[in-house]
Backbone and ligand atoms as CSV (ligand in chain L), in Angstrom:
chain,resi,resn,atom,element,x,y,z
A,1,MET,N,N,7.932,-0.105,5.141
A,1,MET,CA,C,6.453,-0.077,5.059
A,1,MET,C,C,5.944,-1.042,3.986
A,2,LEU,N,N,6.523,-0.894,2.749
A,2,LEU,CA,C,6.092,-1.802,1.674
A,2,LEU,C,C,6.440,-3.249,2.029
A,3,THR,N,N,7.597,-3.422,2.672
A,3,THR,CA,C,7.988,-4.780,3.072
A,3,THR,C,C,6.970,-5.367,4.045
A,4,ARG,N,N,6.492,-4.539,4.965
A,4,ARG,CA,C,5.510,-5.027,5.948
A,4,ARG,C,C,4.198,-5.414,5.278
A,5,VAL,N,N,3.728,-4.552,4.362
A,5,VAL,CA,C,2.480,-4.850,3.632
A,5,VAL,C,C,2.660,-6.163,2.871
A,6,HIS,N,N,3.814,-6.274,2.206
A,6,HIS,CA,C,4.124,-7.465,1.412
A,6,HIS,C,C,4.111,-8.724,2.283
A,7,ALA,N,N,4.816,-8.664,3.401
A,7,ALA,CA,C,4.925,-9.841,4.267
A,7,ALA,C,C,3.551,-10.198,4.841
A,8,LEU,N,N,2.775,-9.187,5.242
A,8,LEU,CA,C,1.449,-9.463,5.808
A,8,LEU,C,C,0.517,-10.075,4.765
A,9,ALA,N,N,0.567,-9.531,3.532
A,9,ALA,CA,C,-0.293,-10.079,2.469
A,9,ALA,C,C,0.106,-11.531,2.187
A,10,GLY,N,N,1.405,-11.801,2.148
A,10,GLY,CA,C,1.884,-13.164,1.881
A,10,GLY,C,C,1.480,-14.116,2.995
A,11,LEU,N,N,1.606,-13.662,4.234
A,11,LEU,CA,C,1.243,-14.539,5.350
A,11,LEU,C,C,-0.271,-14.743,5.395
A,12,ALA,N,N,-1.033,-13.703,5.034
A,12,ALA,CA,C,-2.498,-13.854,4.982
A,12,ALA,C,C,-2.869,-14.900,3.932
A,13,ALA,N,N,-2.210,-14.831,2.754
A,13,ALA,CA,C,-2.516,-15.811,1.702
A,13,ALA,C,C,-2.214,-17.224,2.204
A,14,GLY,N,N,-1.081,-17.388,2.858
A,14,GLY,CA,C,-0.721,-18.711,3.385
A,14,GLY,C,C,-1.728,-19.170,4.427
A,15,ALA,N,N,-2.145,-18.261,5.311
A,15,ALA,CA,C,-3.088,-18.638,6.377
A,15,ALA,C,C,-4.438,-19.046,5.769
A,16,ILE,N,N,-4.867,-18.336,4.727
A,16,ILE,CA,C,-6.167,-18.669,4.112
A,16,ILE,C,C,-6.102,-20.074,3.492
A,17,ILE,N,N,-5.003,-20.369,2.784
A,17,ILE,CA,C,-4.893,-21.698,2.162
A,17,ILE,C,C,-4.856,-22.783,3.241
A,18,LEU,N,N,-4.171,-22.487,4.346
A,18,LEU,CA,C,-4.111,-23.466,5.446
A,18,LEU,C,C,-5.507,-23.722,6.013
A,19,VAL,N,N,-6.283,-22.649,6.207
A,19,VAL,CA,C,-7.655,-22.814,6.728
A,19,VAL,C,C,-8.504,-23.622,5.728
A,20,PHE,N,N,-8.379,-23.334,4.438
A,20,PHE,CA,C,-9.121,-24.109,3.427
A,20,PHE,C,C,-8.767,-25.590,3.551
A,21,TRP,N,N,-7.474,-25.852,3.676
A,21,TRP,CA,C,-6.983,-27.230,3.655
A,21,TRP,C,C,-7.475,-27.999,4.878
A,22,VAL,N,N,-7.290,-27.374,6.048
A,22,VAL,CA,C,-7.664,-28.062,7.295
A,22,VAL,C,C,-9.182,-28.239,7.359
A,23,SER,N,N,-9.938,-27.213,6.943
A,23,SER,CA,C,-11.395,-27.368,7.046
A,23,SER,C,C,-11.903,-28.392,6.034
A,24,THR,N,N,-11.247,-28.491,4.865
A,24,THR,CA,C,-11.633,-29.516,3.884
A,24,THR,C,C,-11.433,-30.913,4.454
A,25,VAL,N,N,-10.241,-31.164,5.009
A,25,VAL,CA,C,-9.956,-32.502,5.545
A,25,VAL,C,C,-10.883,-32.794,6.723
A,26,ALA,N,N,-11.057,-31.808,7.616
A,26,ALA,CA,C,-11.869,-32.034,8.815
A,26,ALA,C,C,-13.310,-32.356,8.433
A,27,VAL,N,N,-13.881,-31.594,7.492
A,27,VAL,CA,C,-15.291,-31.822,7.179
A,27,VAL,C,C,-15.468,-33.118,6.378
A,28,GLU,N,N,-14.455,-33.473,5.561
A,28,GLU,CA,C,-14.548,-34.753,4.843
A,28,GLU,C,C,-14.537,-35.914,5.824
A,29,LEU,N,N,-13.745,-35.793,6.879
A,29,LEU,CA,C,-13.626,-36.896,7.836
A,29,LEU,C,C,-14.803,-36.930,8.804
A,30,LEU,N,N,-15.302,-35.756,9.187
A,30,LEU,CA,C,-16.241,-35.703,10.311
A,30,LEU,C,C,-17.616,-35.172,9.951
A,31,GLY,N,N,-17.738,-34.522,8.779
A,31,GLY,CA,C,-18.973,-33.770,8.529
A,31,GLY,C,C,-20.032,-34.556,7.771
A,32,THR,N,N,-21.237,-34.014,7.759
A,32,THR,CA,C,-22.327,-34.546,6.941
A,32,THR,C,C,-22.164,-33.994,5.518
A,33,PRO,N,N,-22.856,-34.605,4.535
A,33,PRO,CA,C,-22.785,-34.067,3.174
A,33,PRO,C,C,-23.191,-32.587,3.117
A,34,GLN,N,N,-24.162,-32.201,3.947
A,34,GLN,CA,C,-24.575,-30.784,3.963
A,34,GLN,C,C,-23.437,-29.909,4.462
A,35,GLN,N,N,-22.719,-30.408,5.477
A,35,GLN,CA,C,-21.596,-29.617,6.003
A,35,GLN,C,C,-20.464,-29.543,4.979
A,36,VAL,N,N,-20.240,-30.644,4.241
A,36,VAL,CA,C,-19.222,-30.603,3.173
A,36,VAL,C,C,-19.612,-29.522,2.161
A,37,ALA,N,N,-20.896,-29.511,1.778
A,37,ALA,CA,C,-21.351,-28.518,0.791
A,37,ALA,C,C,-21.171,-27.100,1.342
A,38,ALA,N,N,-21.439,-26.909,2.646
A,38,ALA,CA,C,-21.312,-25.565,3.232
A,38,ALA,C,C,-19.846,-25.116,3.206
A,39,VAL,N,N,-18.922,-26.039,3.493
A,39,VAL,CA,C,-17.496,-25.677,3.459
A,39,VAL,C,C,-17.080,-25.332,2.036
A,40,LYS,N,N,-17.582,-26.109,1.067
A,40,LYS,CA,C,-17.216,-25.833,-0.338
A,40,LYS,C,C,-17.685,-24.430,-0.752
A,41,THR,N,N,-18.905,-24.066,-0.330
A,41,THR,CA,C,-19.412,-22.727,-0.667
A,41,THR,C,C,-18.585,-21.663,0.029
A,42,ALA,N,N,-18.241,-21.909,1.300
A,42,ALA,CA,C,-17.445,-20.926,2.046
A,42,ALA,C,C,-16.085,-20.737,1.385
A,43,ILE,N,N,-15.513,-21.821,0.840
A,43,ILE,CA,C,-14.203,-21.709,0.179
A,43,ILE,C,C,-14.323,-20.833,-1.071
A,44,LEU,N,N,-15.431,-20.966,-1.801
A,44,LEU,CA,C,-15.618,-20.090,-2.973
A,44,LEU,C,C,-15.588,-18.618,-2.551
A,45,TRP,N,N,-16.303,-18.296,-1.469
A,45,TRP,CA,C,-16.281,-16.912,-0.983
A,45,TRP,C,C,-14.887,-16.528,-0.498
A,46,GLY,N,N,-14.218,-17.487,0.124
A,46,GLY,CA,C,-12.864,-17.224,0.624
A,46,GLY,C,C,-11.890,-16.866,-0.499
A,47,LEU,N,N,-12.170,-17.370,-1.717
A,47,LEU,CA,C,-11.304,-17.016,-2.856
A,47,LEU,C,C,-11.302,-15.512,-3.083
A,48,LEU,N,N,-12.409,-14.866,-2.706
A,48,LEU,CA,C,-12.473,-13.411,-2.876
A,48,LEU,C,C,-11.487,-12.698,-1.957
A,49,ALA,N,N,-11.020,-13.364,-0.915
A,49,ALA,CA,C,-9.957,-12.797,-0.075
A,49,ALA,C,C,-8.590,-13.298,-0.529
A,50,LEU,N,N,-8.539,-14.595,-0.908
A,50,LEU,CA,C,-7.243,-15.191,-1.254
A,50,LEU,C,C,-6.638,-14.566,-2.514
A,51,ILE,N,N,-7.446,-14.381,-3.546
A,51,ILE,CA,C,-6.897,-13.896,-4.822
A,51,ILE,C,C,-6.306,-12.483,-4.659
A,52,PRO,N,N,-7.045,-11.536,-4.052
A,52,PRO,CA,C,-6.414,-10.213,-3.839
A,52,PRO,C,C,-5.174,-10.291,-2.951
A,53,ALA,N,N,-5.174,-11.172,-1.947
A,53,ALA,CA,C,-3.987,-11.283,-1.080
A,53,ALA,C,C,-2.781,-11.734,-1.899
A,54,LEU,N,N,-3.000,-12.710,-2.794
A,54,LEU,CA,C,-1.876,-13.197,-3.620
A,54,LEU,C,C,-1.435,-12.132,-4.624
A,55,MET,N,N,-2.417,-11.405,-5.182
A,55,MET,CA,C,-2.050,-10.349,-6.134
A,55,MET,C,C,-1.245,-9.258,-5.432
A,56,ALA,N,N,-1.672,-8.901,-4.215
A,56,ALA,CA,C,-0.951,-7.866,-3.462
A,56,ALA,C,C,0.458,-8.357,-3.114
A,57,THR,N,N,0.568,-9.636,-2.739
A,57,THR,CA,C,1.895,-10.182,-2.411
A,57,THR,C,C,2.809,-10.118,-3.624
A,58,GLY,N,N,2.286,-10.592,-4.769
A,58,GLY,CA,C,3.098,-10.601,-5.991
A,58,GLY,C,C,3.458,-9.179,-6.427
A,59,GLY,N,N,2.477,-8.302,-6.435
A,59,GLY,CA,C,2.706,-6.925,-6.886
A,59,GLY,C,C,3.746,-6.219,-6.026
A,60,THR,N,N,3.580,-6.287,-4.704
A,60,THR,CA,C,4.547,-5.621,-3.819
A,60,THR,C,C,5.899,-6.327,-3.898
A,61,GLY,N,N,5.865,-7.677,-4.025
A,61,GLY,CA,C,7.126,-8.434,-4.093
A,61,GLY,C,C,7.956,-8.013,-5.285
A,62,PHE,N,N,7.324,-7.925,-6.470
A,62,PHE,CA,C,8.100,-7.567,-7.654
A,62,PHE,C,C,8.608,-6.132,-7.566
A,63,ARG,N,N,7.852,-5.281,-6.881
A,63,ARG,CA,C,8.358,-3.909,-6.691
A,63,ARG,C,C,9.574,-3.885,-5.771
A,64,LEU,N,N,9.463,-4.654,-4.663
A,64,LEU,CA,C,10.597,-4.715,-3.729
A,64,LEU,C,C,11.828,-5.330,-4.394
A,65,ALA,N,N,11.576,-6.192,-5.390
A,65,ALA,CA,C,12.686,-6.925,-6.008
A,65,ALA,C,C,13.402,-6.117,-7.085
A,66,ARG,N,N,12.875,-4.937,-7.434
A,66,ARG,CA,C,13.511,-4.127,-8.485
A,66,ARG,C,C,14.975,-3.878,-8.177
A,67,GLY,N,N,15.822,-4.173,-9.166
A,67,GLY,CA,C,17.245,-3.907,-9.014
A,67,GLY,C,C,17.968,-4.924,-8.145
A,68,ARG,N,N,17.269,-5.973,-7.701
A,68,ARG,CA,C,17.938,-6.979,-6.859
A,68,ARG,C,C,18.148,-8.263,-7.646
A,69,ARG,N,N,19.346,-8.832,-7.509
A,69,ARG,CA,C,19.641,-10.061,-8.240
A,69,ARG,C,C,20.172,-11.134,-7.302
A,70,ASP,N,N,19.976,-10.967,-5.993
A,70,ASP,CA,C,20.503,-11.964,-5.055
A,70,ASP,C,C,19.683,-13.255,-5.117
A,71,ALA,N,N,20.308,-14.356,-4.667
A,71,ALA,CA,C,19.715,-15.689,-4.843
A,71,ALA,C,C,18.339,-15.846,-4.188
A,72,PRO,N,N,18.131,-15.386,-2.944
A,72,PRO,CA,C,16.790,-15.579,-2.364
A,72,PRO,C,C,15.718,-14.882,-3.189
A,73,VAL,N,N,16.009,-13.691,-3.702
A,73,VAL,CA,C,15.017,-12.954,-4.486
A,73,VAL,C,C,14.780,-13.664,-5.829
A,74,ARG,N,N,15.849,-14.179,-6.428
A,74,ARG,CA,C,15.673,-14.902,-7.702
A,74,ARG,C,C,14.810,-16.144,-7.487
A,75,ARG,N,N,15.038,-16.845,-6.368
A,75,ARG,CA,C,14.225,-18.046,-6.094
A,75,ARG,C,C,12.766,-17.657,-5.889
A,76,LYS,N,N,12.541,-16.570,-5.171
A,76,LYS,CA,C,11.160,-16.130,-4.925
A,76,LYS,C,C,10.458,-15.793,-6.241
A,77,LYS,N,N,11.199,-15.128,-7.129
A,77,LYS,CA,C,10.649,-14.738,-8.431
A,77,LYS,C,C,10.262,-15.963,-9.251
A,78,THR,N,N,11.072,-17.025,-9.151
A,78,THR,CA,C,10.776,-18.245,-9.911
A,78,THR,C,C,9.545,-18.940,-9.344
A,79,ARG,N,N,9.391,-18.877,-8.009
A,79,ARG,CA,C,8.274,-19.610,-7.399
A,79,ARG,C,C,6.931,-18.934,-7.637
A,80,MET,N,N,6.924,-17.615,-7.737
A,80,MET,CA,C,5.632,-16.912,-7.777
A,80,MET,C,C,4.744,-17.340,-8.950
A,81,PRO,N,N,5.291,-17.501,-10.183
A,81,PRO,CA,C,4.407,-17.970,-11.270
A,81,PRO,C,C,3.845,-19.369,-10.996
A,82,LEU,N,N,4.629,-20.196,-10.292
A,82,LEU,CA,C,4.125,-21.538,-9.959
A,82,LEU,C,C,2.946,-21.419,-8.991
A,83,ILE,N,N,3.094,-20.512,-7.995
A,83,ILE,CA,C,2.023,-20.318,-7.009
A,83,ILE,C,C,0.765,-19.793,-7.712
A,84,ALA,N,N,0.957,-18.797,-8.570
A,84,ALA,CA,C,-0.199,-18.189,-9.240
A,84,ALA,C,C,-0.826,-19.172,-10.234
A,85,GLY,N,N,0.019,-19.878,-10.992
A,85,GLY,CA,C,-0.500,-20.827,-11.983
A,85,GLY,C,C,-1.248,-21.962,-11.313
A,86,ASN,N,N,-0.675,-22.494,-10.259
A,86,ASN,CA,C,-1.314,-23.562,-9.497
A,86,ASN,C,C,-2.667,-23.076,-8.961
A,87,GLY,N,N,-2.692,-21.859,-8.467
A,87,GLY,CA,C,-3.935,-21.300,-7.928
A,87,GLY,C,C,-4.992,-21.127,-9.011
A,88,LEU,N,N,-4.594,-20.474,-10.107
A,88,LEU,CA,C,-5.604,-20.122,-11.118
A,88,LEU,C,C,-6.004,-21.308,-11.985
A,89,LEU,N,N,-5.036,-22.209,-12.263
A,89,LEU,CA,C,-5.350,-23.306,-13.185
A,89,LEU,C,C,-5.857,-24.550,-12.476
A,90,VAL,N,N,-5.506,-24.724,-11.182
A,90,VAL,CA,C,-5.948,-25.931,-10.470
A,90,VAL,C,C,-6.909,-25.590,-9.332
A,91,LEU,N,N,-6.485,-24.713,-8.418
A,91,LEU,CA,C,-7.278,-24.524,-7.189
A,91,LEU,C,C,-8.622,-23.843,-7.450
A,92,VAL,N,N,-8.629,-22.798,-8.264
A,92,VAL,CA,C,-9.905,-22.101,-8.500
A,92,VAL,C,C,-10.889,-23.006,-9.258
A,93,PRO,N,N,-10.477,-23.615,-10.409
A,93,PRO,CA,C,-11.441,-24.500,-11.078
A,93,PRO,C,C,-11.891,-25.658,-10.181
A,94,ALA,N,N,-10.956,-26.207,-9.384
A,94,ALA,CA,C,-11.336,-27.323,-8.498
A,94,ALA,C,C,-12.358,-26.855,-7.470
A,95,ALA,N,N,-12.157,-25.679,-6.899
A,95,ALA,CA,C,-13.096,-25.174,-5.879
A,95,ALA,C,C,-14.482,-24.980,-6.487
A,96,VAL,N,N,-14.534,-24.466,-7.719
A,96,VAL,CA,C,-15.834,-24.247,-8.374
A,96,VAL,C,C,-16.512,-25.593,-8.635
A,97,PHE,N,N,-15.745,-26.523,-9.202
A,97,PHE,CA,C,-16.296,-27.852,-9.506
A,97,PHE,C,C,-16.808,-28.549,-8.246
A,98,LEU,N,N,-16.008,-28.514,-7.177
A,98,LEU,CA,C,-16.381,-29.229,-5.945
A,98,LEU,C,C,-17.598,-28.602,-5.282
A,99,ALA,N,N,-17.693,-27.270,-5.304
A,99,ALA,CA,C,-18.852,-26.601,-4.702
A,99,ALA,C,C,-20.113,-26.972,-5.478
A,100,TRP,N,N,-19.987,-27.012,-6.794
A,100,TRP,CA,C,-21.121,-27.320,-7.663
A,100,TRP,C,C,-21.587,-28.764,-7.424
A,101,ARG,N,N,-20.639,-29.712,-7.405
A,101,ARG,CA,C,-20.998,-31.111,-7.178
A,101,ARG,C,C,-21.572,-31.320,-5.781
A,102,ALA,N,N,-20.977,-30.673,-4.774
A,102,ALA,CA,C,-21.443,-30.869,-3.394
A,102,ALA,C,C,-22.844,-30.298,-3.224
A,103,GLU,N,N,-23.094,-29.171,-3.888
A,103,GLU,CA,C,-24.429,-28.551,-3.835
A,103,GLU,C,C,-25.478,-29.521,-4.385
A,104,ASP,N,N,-25.096,-30.267,-5.436
A,104,ASP,CA,C,-26.006,-31.265,-6.027
A,104,ASP,C,C,-25.992,-32.597,-5.291
A,105,GLY,N,N,-25.160,-32.706,-4.257
A,105,GLY,CA,C,-25.065,-33.973,-3.525
A,105,GLY,C,C,-24.418,-35.085,-4.336
A,106,ARG,N,N,-23.605,-34.725,-5.347
A,106,ARG,CA,C,-22.973,-35.760,-6.197
A,106,ARG,C,C,-21.552,-36.038,-5.729
A,107,PHE,N,N,-21.425,-36.916,-4.742
A,107,PHE,CA,C,-20.096,-37.256,-4.203
A,107,PHE,C,C,-19.628,-38.542,-4.877
A,108,ASP,N,N,-19.267,-38.442,-6.145
A,108,ASP,CA,C,-18.894,-39.630,-6.915
A,108,ASP,C,C,-17.378,-39.695,-7.109
A,109,GLY,N,N,-16.955,-40.585,-7.986
A,109,GLY,CA,C,-15.520,-40.747,-8.220
A,109,GLY,C,C,-14.859,-39.464,-8.684
A,110,ALA,N,N,-15.531,-38.734,-9.569
A,110,ALA,CA,C,-14.950,-37.478,-10.081
A,110,ALA,C,C,-14.772,-36.485,-8.936
A,111,PHE,N,N,-15.763,-36.439,-8.037
A,111,PHE,CA,C,-15.660,-35.524,-6.901
A,111,PHE,C,C,-14.393,-35.833,-6.095
A,112,TYR,N,N,-14.213,-37.121,-5.760
A,112,TYR,CA,C,-13.063,-37.440,-4.897
A,112,TYR,C,C,-11.732,-37.322,-5.631
A,113,ALA,N,N,-11.732,-37.579,-6.947
A,113,ALA,CA,C,-10.492,-37.386,-7.717
A,113,ALA,C,C,-10.096,-35.908,-7.680
A,114,VAL,N,N,-11.066,-35.042,-7.942
A,114,VAL,CA,C,-10.753,-33.603,-7.951
A,114,VAL,C,C,-10.422,-33.132,-6.530
A,115,GLN,N,N,-11.126,-33.712,-5.535
A,115,GLN,CA,C,-10.832,-33.340,-4.145
A,115,GLN,C,C,-9.386,-33.689,-3.773
A,116,GLY,N,N,-8.945,-34.880,-4.210
A,116,GLY,CA,C,-7.562,-35.285,-3.927
A,116,GLY,C,C,-6.572,-34.344,-4.597
A,117,LEU,N,N,-6.852,-34.034,-5.865
A,117,LEU,CA,C,-5.976,-33.129,-6.617
A,117,LEU,C,C,-5.916,-31.757,-5.936
A,118,GLU,N,N,-7.073,-31.293,-5.475
A,118,GLU,CA,C,-7.115,-29.975,-4.833
A,118,GLU,C,C,-6.272,-29.969,-3.550
A,119,LEU,N,N,-6.345,-31.061,-2.781
A,119,LEU,CA,C,-5.559,-31.107,-1.543
A,119,LEU,C,C,-4.061,-31.133,-1.852
A,120,LEU,N,N,-3.698,-31.891,-2.909
A,120,LEU,CA,C,-2.270,-31.943,-3.293
A,120,LEU,C,C,-1.787,-30.574,-3.765
A,121,ALA,N,N,-2.575,-29.935,-4.631
A,121,ALA,CA,C,-2.171,-28.624,-5.163
A,121,ALA,C,C,-2.132,-27.591,-4.035
A,122,GLY,N,N,-3.065,-27.692,-3.094
A,122,GLY,CA,C,-3.090,-26.766,-1.957
A,122,GLY,C,C,-1.850,-26.948,-1.091
A,123,ALA,N,N,-1.477,-28.223,-0.858
A,123,ALA,CA,C,-0.281,-28.484,-0.046
A,123,ALA,C,C,0.964,-27.965,-0.763
A,124,ALA,N,N,1.010,-28.151,-2.098
A,124,ALA,CA,C,2.164,-27.659,-2.861
A,124,ALA,C,C,2.249,-26.137,-2.742
A,125,ASN,N,N,1.113,-25.462,-2.851
A,125,ASN,CA,C,1.151,-24.003,-2.755
A,125,ASN,C,C,1.556,-23.544,-1.361
A,126,LEU,N,N,1.081,-24.265,-0.347
A,126,LEU,CA,C,1.487,-23.898,1.015
A,126,LEU,C,C,2.997,-24.015,1.169
A,127,ALA,N,N,3.563,-25.105,0.616
A,127,ALA,CA,C,5.011,-25.301,0.715
A,127,ALA,C,C,5.748,-24.177,-0.011
A,128,LEU,N,N,5.277,-23.832,-1.230
A,128,LEU,CA,C,5.946,-22.779,-2.008
A,128,LEU,C,C,5.848,-21.424,-1.297
A,129,ILE,N,N,4.685,-21.153,-0.689
A,129,ILE,CA,C,4.511,-19.887,0.026
A,129,ILE,C,C,5.421,-19.862,1.259
A,130,GLY,N,N,5.507,-21.007,1.941
A,130,GLY,CA,C,6.403,-21.091,3.104
A,130,GLY,C,C,7.851,-20.832,2.703
A,131,LEU,N,N,8.269,-21.429,1.559
A,131,LEU,CA,C,9.645,-21.211,1.095
A,131,LEU,C,C,9.859,-19.747,0.726
A,132,ASN,N,N,8.831,-19.116,0.135
A,132,ASN,CA,C,8.970,-17.699,-0.216
A,132,ASN,C,C,9.055,-16.821,1.035
A,133,ALA,N,N,8.337,-17.214,2.079
A,133,ALA,CA,C,8.432,-16.449,3.330
A,133,ALA,C,C,9.842,-16.597,3.909
A,134,ARG,N,N,10.364,-17.821,3.871
A,134,ARG,CA,C,11.714,-18.047,4.418
A,134,ARG,C,C,12.757,-17.255,3.633
A,135,ASP,N,N,12.669,-17.316,2.294
A,135,ASP,CA,C,13.616,-16.548,1.486
A,135,ASP,C,C,13.379,-15.043,1.637
A,136,GLY,N,N,12.140,-14.663,1.967
A,136,GLY,CA,C,11.858,-13.250,2.215
A,136,GLY,C,C,12.598,-12.753,3.451
A,137,ARG,N,N,12.577,-13.558,4.504
A,137,ARG,CA,C,13.320,-13.196,5.723
A,137,ARG,C,C,14.803,-13.030,5.389
A,138,ARG,N,N,15.312,-13.969,4.580
A,138,ARG,CA,C,16.734,-13.884,4.182
A,138,ARG,C,C,16.978,-12.625,3.369
A,139,ALA,N,N,16.064,-12.360,2.417
A,139,ALA,CA,C,16.237,-11.196,1.532
A,139,ALA,C,C,16.218,-9.911,2.331
A,140,ALA,N,N,15.448,-9.919,3.450
A,140,ALA,CA,C,15.351,-8.713,4.272
A,140,ALA,C,C,16.477,-8.664,5.326
A,141,GLY,N,N,17.371,-9.654,5.247
A,141,GLY,CA,C,18.507,-9.668,6.181
A,141,GLY,C,C,18.115,-10.157,7.560
A,142,ARG,N,N,17.013,-10.900,7.652
A,142,ARG,CA,C,16.570,-11.380,8.960
A,142,ARG,C,C,16.645,-12.889,9.086
A,143,GLY,N,N,17.060,-13.559,7.962
A,143,GLY,CA,C,17.058,-15.036,7.986
A,143,GLY,C,C,18.267,-15.578,8.667
L,1,HEM,C1,C,3.338,-15.869,-1.619
L,1,HEM,C2,C,4.532,-15.425,-1.911
L,1,HEM,C3,C,5.402,-14.610,-0.974
L,1,HEM,C4,C,5.471,-14.600,0.409
L,1,HEM,C5,C,4.694,-15.456,1.399
L,1,HEM,C6,C,6.471,-13.615,0.770
L,1,HEM,C7,C,6.831,-13.309,2.076
L,1,HEM,C8,C,7.837,-12.435,2.454
L,1,HEM,C9,C,8.288,-12.195,3.800
L,1,HEM,C10,C,7.693,-12.875,5.056
L,1,HEM,C11,C,9.308,-11.300,3.748
L,1,HEM,C12,C,10.176,-10.826,4.938
L,1,HEM,C13,C,9.757,-9.519,5.486
L,1,HEM,C14,C,10.549,-9.176,6.726
L,1,HEM,O1,O,11.230,-10.023,7.313
L,1,HEM,O2,O,10.466,-8.004,7.111
L,1,HEM,C15,C,9.507,-10.950,2.351
L,1,HEM,C16,C,10.465,-10.069,1.884
L,1,HEM,C17,C,10.742,-9.851,0.546
L,1,HEM,N1,N,10.041,-10.375,-0.535
L,1,HEM,FE1,FE,8.502,-11.687,-0.476
L,1,HEM,N2,N,6.990,-13.048,-0.374
L,1,HEM,C18,C,6.345,-13.621,-1.459
L,1,HEM,C19,C,6.552,-13.336,-2.797
L,1,HEM,C20,C,7.537,-12.489,-3.272
L,1,HEM,C21,C,7.815,-12.245,-4.675
L,1,HEM,C22,C,7.074,-12.836,-5.864
L,1,HEM,C23,C,8.849,-11.392,-4.730
L,1,HEM,C24,C,9.524,-10.877,-5.982
L,1,HEM,C25,C,10.629,-11.392,-6.359
L,1,HEM,C26,C,9.252,-11.056,-3.370
L,1,HEM,C27,C,10.275,-10.202,-2.996
L,1,HEM,C28,C,10.649,-9.900,-1.695
L,1,HEM,C29,C,11.764,-9.031,-1.345
L,1,HEM,C30,C,12.688,-8.307,-2.323
L,1,HEM,C31,C,11.813,-8.989,0.065
L,1,HEM,C32,C,12.830,-8.222,0.934
L,1,HEM,C33,C,12.348,-6.829,1.178
L,1,HEM,C34,C,13.345,-6.011,1.978
L,1,HEM,O3,O,14.556,-6.247,1.880
L,1,HEM,O4,O,12.891,-5.093,2.672
L,1,HEM,N3,N,8.408,-11.753,-2.507
L,1,HEM,N4,N,8.603,-11.663,1.573
């Protein structure tokens, strides 16, 4: 049961980051400045789902990992602070900054620098979450 909650929360977090990433690229390529601003605002609201999903994944994960010292679990434990740190120190501040600039219609060099950084950090987190899901399957004896 706890494993299922854990896996679902982790997959939800990954799916939310994927939606943020794809909608960011799509609206940058195809959208009007107003549509870019609307996506930026929607991403801020989406953080209200992403952050609890990541907290639930981490919380249940560390509980499931109690007393386990196998390699997949150790790797997952090492990755989680990177995922959380990347999220809290890069993705959240970037989302706030970009929403604020887009709301003001200020699409300048700083906007695109932070936008690039956000896409890179988002891709890194997606990769780390994917690796944690793969090691999770292994840890559960299903890999
Ligand atoms: C975003 C990060 C994470 C994702 C996406 C994730 C995803 C998953 C998935 C998909 C499974 C397999 C469930 C199954 O096949 O039934 C799993 C299992 C597991 N995860 Fe995670 N996980 C994450 C973080 C963590 C963390 C931080 C820990 C703590 C070390 C952890 C510990 C475990 C353990 C111990 C299992 C095996 C449970 C069992 O044997 O029943 N996970 N995880």
